[in-house]
Residue, then its C-alpha position, 0 to 999 in steps of 0.5 A: m843804510t835804509a830803513g829796510e836794511k836796518y830792520v832786516g839787520v835786526f832780525t839777522e842779528v837777534l835770530g841769527v837768520r840770513p838776510e834772505e830768510a828774514p822776510g818770511l819769518r813768523y813768531q815761533s816759525v824758527p826755534a830762535w824766535d821764542s818768547a824770550r827772543h821776542m823781547e830781545l827782538v823788540a828791544a833791538i828794534e826800538a834801539a834801531f829806530g829810536v822808538t818805544l813800542d806800545p805794549d799792544d804793538i809788541l803783542e801784535l808783532s807776530s811776523f816780520e811783515v806785521g812789524r814792518r807794518i806797525l813801524s810804518e803805520r804807527y811810528g812814521i818809518a818809511f820802508 
């Protein structure tokens, strides 16, 4: 499984969206992505990629694309 597939899988599992919906998601753009699910999403991302996100990165994680950028630029995950 590629990093991209794994990342999409986290969003589909935690937020209950279809894989094709994940790339356009933004925080609170769907009812499922509220503050509580945001923390579930963070925990799932950390578990999937074996990282611990910095608190600033958790706050900055405002969309699917921003999360990919954070993982790529700050944690060395290749997408």
